[in-house]
N, C-alpha and C positions, 0 to 999 in steps of 0.2 A: 488365491488371495493377492490383491494388489498391494504394493508397498505404500506406506504412508508418505506423502509428500506435503510439506507445509504450504499453505496458501494464504496470502495476505487478505484475501477477500472472504475467507471462511470465518464462521463464528462458533466453531466447535471449541471445546475446552482446551484441547491440545494446541490448536493454532493460536488462540488468544493468550495462553500462558507463555508462549515463546517470546512475546513482546514485553513481558513483565520483568525480565531480568534486570535491565538497566534501571528502571524506576525503583525496583525493590532494593537494589544495592545502594542507590543514591539516598533513599530515605533511611535505610539502616545506618549508613555512614553518618548522615546528619544527626540521627538520634544518638549514636555513640559519641560523636564529638560534642553534642550538647550535654550529655551526661558527664563527659570528661571536663567540660568547661565549668559546670556547676560543682565539680569535685564530688559527685555522687559515686561514680564508678570510673576508674582509670581506663583509658583506651587500651593500653597494653594488657589489661586483664579481661577486657570485654570483646576484643576483636574476633574471638571464635564464634560469636553470634553472627558475624558476617558470613562465615562459612556455613552455618546452619541455614541462613536465609537463602544462600546460593543453592544449597542442596535441596531445600524444599521446592524452590522454583524449578530446578532441574527435574525433580521427581514428578511434579505436576505436569511439566511439559512433555515428559516421556511416557507417562502412564495415564494421562487424562483421557476422558471419553472422546471418541471420534464420532459420536452420534450427530448426524446432520452435517458431516464433513463434505465439503465441496472440493472436488479435484481441480487442480490448476487447469487452465484452458489448454495448455500445451500437452497435458497428459491425456486428455480425452480424444485427441486427434482432430479436434475442431480447428479449422483454419479461419482466422479472422478475415473479414472481407477486405479487399484492397482499398486503400484510401483513394478518394476521388481525386482526379487530376485537376489542379487549379490552373486556370488560364491567366497568365500574366499580361497585363495591359499597361500602356503608358499613361493611363488616366484620362485620355481623351475619348470622347464619345464618337464612335464611328458614324459616318454619314449613313442615312437610310438608303436601302437598296433602290435602284431605279424602278419606276412603275412599269408594270407589264401590260397594262390596259391600253390598247391602241386608240381608244376614244377619249383618252385623258386629255384635258385642255392644256395641260402643261407640257405635253409631249410635242416636240416640233417635228413636222413631217420631213 
């Protein structure tokens, strides 16, 4: 059995859930501060909700389905092709090569 390695280009549940921690915490903090601002629920009484959200995201990111998981390219042993070499020029167009036809009217004998 191969170990699970997270891949940014994969769309399985486990890989997608890994990127949800930041947005989930940010939205939860926003809702808790909003409730505190409207004096519905004090923040010092409701901050454990933040721990519950963090725990749920961690649970999903560790136990989510890996159906359709794509291994990272470095794991499969595939080596990416080398980048093509770019030829640097000064910006000037080089002169055309001399003609090789001996019957050419522009060639001086």
